C-alpha positions in Angstrom: 143.8 -8.5 -66.6 140.9 -10.6 -65.4 138.0 -8.9 -63.7 136.2 -10.9 -61.0 132.5 -11.2 -61.5 130.4 -11.4 -58.4 127.8 -14.1 -58.5 124.4 -13.3 -57.1 122.9 -16.3 -55.4 119.5 -17.4 -56.5 117.1 -16.6 -53.7 115.2 -19.5 -52.3 111.5 -19.0 -51.5 110.9 -18.0 -47.9 108.7 -20.0 -45.7 106.0 -17.4 -46.1 106.2 -17.6 -49.9 105.8 -21.4 -49.9 102.9 -21.4 -47.5 101.2 -18.7 -49.5 101.6 -20.8 -52.7 100.2 -23.9 -51.0 97.2 -21.8 -49.7 96.6 -20.3 -53.1 96.7 -23.8 -54.8 94.3 -25.2 -52.2 91.9 -22.3 -52.8 92.0 -23.0 -56.5 91.0 -26.6 -55.9 87.9 -26.0 -53.8 86.3 -24.4 -50.7 89.3 -24.7 -48.4 89.6 -21.1 -47.0 89.0 -22.5 -43.5 92.3 -24.5 -43.6 95.4 -23.2 -41.9 98.8 -23.6 -43.7 102.1 -23.3 -41.7 105.7 -24.3 -41.9 107.3 -26.8 -39.5 111.0 -26.7 -40.4 111.1 -27.8 -44.1 107.6 -29.3 -44.1 104.4 -27.6 -44.9 101.5 -28.6 -42.6 97.8 -28.2 -43.5 95.5 -28.0 -40.5 91.8 -27.9 -39.7 90.8 -25.0 -37.4 90.1 -25.8 -33.8 86.6 -25.5 -32.2 84.9 -22.1 -32.0 85.9 -21.7 -28.3 89.6 -22.4 -29.2 90.3 -21.9 -32.9 94.0 -21.9 -32.3 93.8 -25.6 -31.2 94.2 -26.8 -34.8 94.3 -30.4 -35.9 97.0 -31.4 -38.5 95.6 -33.1 -41.6 98.3 -33.2 -44.2 102.1 -32.8 -44.4 104.0 -31.8 -47.6 107.7 -32.8 -47.4 110.2 -31.6 -49.9 112.0 -34.5 -51.6 114.3 -32.5 -53.9 114.0 -30.7 -57.2 110.8 -28.7 -56.2 109.1 -32.1 -55.7 107.1 -33.0 -52.6 105.9 -36.1 -50.8 102.5 -36.3 -49.0 101.6 -37.7 -45.6 98.4 -37.7 -43.7 98.0 -37.3 -39.9 97.0 -40.5 -38.1 94.9 -40.6 -34.9 98.0 -41.5 -32.8 99.7 -38.3 -33.8 102.1 -39.9 -36.2 102.3 -39.3 -40.0 101.5 -41.9 -42.6 103.3 -41.5 -45.9 100.9 -41.6 -48.9 102.0 -43.0 -52.3 101.9 -39.5 -53.8 104.9 -37.4 -54.9 105.6 -34.8 -57.5 105.4 -31.1 -58.2 103.4 -29.1 -55.6 100.3 -28.5 -57.8 99.9 -32.2 -58.7 100.5 -33.4 -55.1 97.8 -31.0 -53.8 95.3 -32.0 -56.5 95.8 -35.7 -55.7 95.4 -34.9 -52.0 92.1 -33.2 -52.6 90.9 -36.1 -54.8 91.8 -38.7 -52.3 91.2 -36.9 -49.0 88.5 -34.4 -49.6 86.4 -35.4 -46.6 89.3 -34.7 -44.2 89.9 -31.3 -45.8 86.2 -30.2 -45.9 84.9 -27.7 -43.4 83.7 -29.6 -40.3 80.1 -29.1 -39.6 79.1 -28.6 -35.9 76.3 -30.7 -34.6 74.6 -27.6 -33.3 74.4 -26.3 -36.9 72.3 -29.2 -38.1 70.0 -29.7 -35.1 66.5 -28.4 -35.1 62.8 -29.4 -35.0 62.3 -29.6 -38.7 62.5 -33.2 -40.0 
């Protein structure tokens, strides 16, 4: 007599788990606590916060797109609202490290003009 064994499916990471991993990896690569990480369907979007009077009006900067086998592709936001694919792909940690190396100025905390004005020269 054969007994049937029930197979337990392997749980896929939830969207919250993936965004948390991306956020943790970014924090490990530099001072990026100001960035917002969210899911948009299968993609992970990294955004700059909005202005002080409307912080929820965030500006997308990077998009990570799964390309299979726990590998991701990288795109950057263009001024016209479209995404430009970058010649970067691989495991998440490597893609984020390359993104920081190439695009650090776009990921850095934006300094407000009011913060730098004054009478001292």
